[in-house]
N, C-alpha and C positions, 0 to 999 in steps of 0.2 A: 504494500500500500504506500501511497505518497506520505512521506514524513510529515507529521503534524496534522492538524485538523483545520477544516474550513467551515465557518458558520454559513449554513444555507438558509434562505428564507423558507418558511413553512409551506408556501405555495410555489410550485414549479409549473408555471403556465406555459402550455405548448401551443404554438401557432402552427397548426397542421393545415396544409394547403387544401387537402381533399376534404377534411371535415369542415373547414371554413366554407368551401364552395357549396357543399351540401346544405349548409345553413344560410346560404345567400350572402356570405361575407367575402370581400376581397381580403387577402391575408394581411396586407399592411393596415387596412382599416381595423381588422380584428386586433392586430398588435397594438394599435393606438388605443383601442377601447380597453384592452387589458392593462396598459400602462396608466390610463386615466383612472382605472379602478384601484390602482396601488400595487400592481404586480412589479416586483423588483428583479425577477429572473425570468426571462423568456427563452424557450427553446424553439428554433425554427425547424420545421419538419416538412419535407417535400419529397416524398418517395418517387413521384413520377416526373419531376421537373428535370430537364437537362441542365448541364452545368452552368451555362451562361445565364439563363433566367433565374436559377437558384442563387447564383452569386449576386445578381441584381437585387433579388428579394432580401438576401442577407444584408447587403449594403443599405437598403432602404430601412429595414427594421432597426439596424444599428443607429442610423441617423435619427430615427424616432425616439429610440431609447436613451440617447445621450443626454438630452435635457433633463430627463428624469433620474439620471444616475443609475439606471437599471443595467444589469448585465444581460448579454445575449450569448447563447451557445447554439451551435449548429448540430443537427442530427446527422449522424453517419459520416459527414464529409469534413475530415480534418483539413484537407487542402483548402476548402472554401472558408473554413474558420480562420485559417492563416491569412488568406488573401483579403478577407473582409475586415480583419482586425477584431474578430469576435473574442469573447472572454474564454471560449473553449469549445469543446466538442462532446457529444454523447455518442458512444459507439456501442454496437450490438455484438453478439457472438460471431456474426459472419462479416463484420466490418474490419477495418484496419485494427490490428491488435493495439490495446491501450498503450503498451510500451512504445510502439512506433508513433502513435499519436502524441505521446509525451515528448518523444525526441523531436518531433516536428514543431510542436507548439511551445515547448519550453517549460521550465519548472513552475512558473506562476500561473499557467493555464488551468482551467477547470477541465478535467477529463472524467466523464461519467461512463459507467459500464453496465450494460444490461445483463441481468442473470435471471434464470427461471427455475433453477434446481439447487439443492444443497451442494452438489458437487461443483457447480459453476461458481457458487458463492465462495467455496473453499479455494477454488483455483484463482479467484480474484485477489486473494490475499498476497500473491506474489507480484501483482501488477501495480504500477505506479499511478493508481487512480485516486481522484479526489472524493468520489462517492460511488457507492454500489447501488444500482437500481434493481428492485425486486418486483417481479410481476409476471403475468397479470394477477393482482391480488384478488379481484372479483371477475366474473364474466364480463367481457366487453365486446361490443360490436364495432367500436370505433377503430381499434387497433388490432389487426389480424396478426397475432404473434405465432399462431400454430401451437400454442401451449395452453394447457388447462389452467384454470384458476388455482393459484397456489395457496390462498388463504392467509389469514393473519398470523398463523403459527410460523410460517416461513419468514415473514417479516420480523418477528421477534427473534428467531434463531439467527437471521442475518445480522440484526442489530448487535446481538451478543458476539458474533464471530468477528465482525469488522471493526468493532469499537476500538479506538475512539473516532474512527472515520464514520461519516454519516451514511444512512440508508435513505434512498428515495423510493417510495412505493408508487407503483403505477398500475393502472388497469382497472377500469370499472368503478373507480372511486367517485363518489358523489358528495354533494354538500352534506348530506345526511350521514355519510359513513366516514368522512375525512377525519373527524376527531378521534374515532376509535382506531383508525390506522396509525395516527400519531401516538396514541396511548399504547399501541402494540410495540412501539419502538422506532418507528420511522421518524427521521428528522424532517422530512418534507413529503408532500404528496404532489405527484405530477398528474395534471389533469388536461385532457384534450377536449372531449365532447361535452362534459358537464359545464364548462364555462360558457357554453353556447345556449344552455337551457334557459328558456324565457325570453330569448332574443335581445338581452341587454347584458353583454359580457362585463361591462364596467361594474354594474350593480352586483353581478354574480361574484366577481372577484372581491368586492367589498364584503359580501356575505361570507365568503371563504375566510377572509382575513379576520373577521369578527369571530367566526367559529373556531379558528385555530389559535387565537390569542391565549 
């Protein structure tokens, strides 16, 4: 694990291009709404975008986030994180290995790493990551992970294993369940679809921040 710990905000808000489109939002408008609501860490996720438009999106979201003092990380693409000047990257099991992402982005970058099983969590202990993501905690239709829901027990076990580094829980988390996920040991909850519920992401973020205080 990366030496030392980093304090993460309770809410890890994800700007997912596909989820935004399904809800009728342009991704940069969604990013603006999340920032207006008080989100201080955004992840930009665009599984289907080619490199050039993905980089353009990263640049635009970073420009929006700067006046708020918010951090932006990029899903999957450490190269785009580097080119855009993002705070870091979130990589999955099939992406660039965390160690290579760390080499590329440097010691101060955020490097998050997705895990879905106890074995993967244990393997993450030798990687120079900032946080370990665990999920999907609950069933989710927003993010097709190919994995079954892991439940709160794995969140608790991950928190024990990776301490003092933080665990970010993801997958099917809602405003109603977020507090119990934190109580299970997660430092943060990562949310894609539920910030869009009700059609007012800024208000939804404010509700999350109240619930997680």
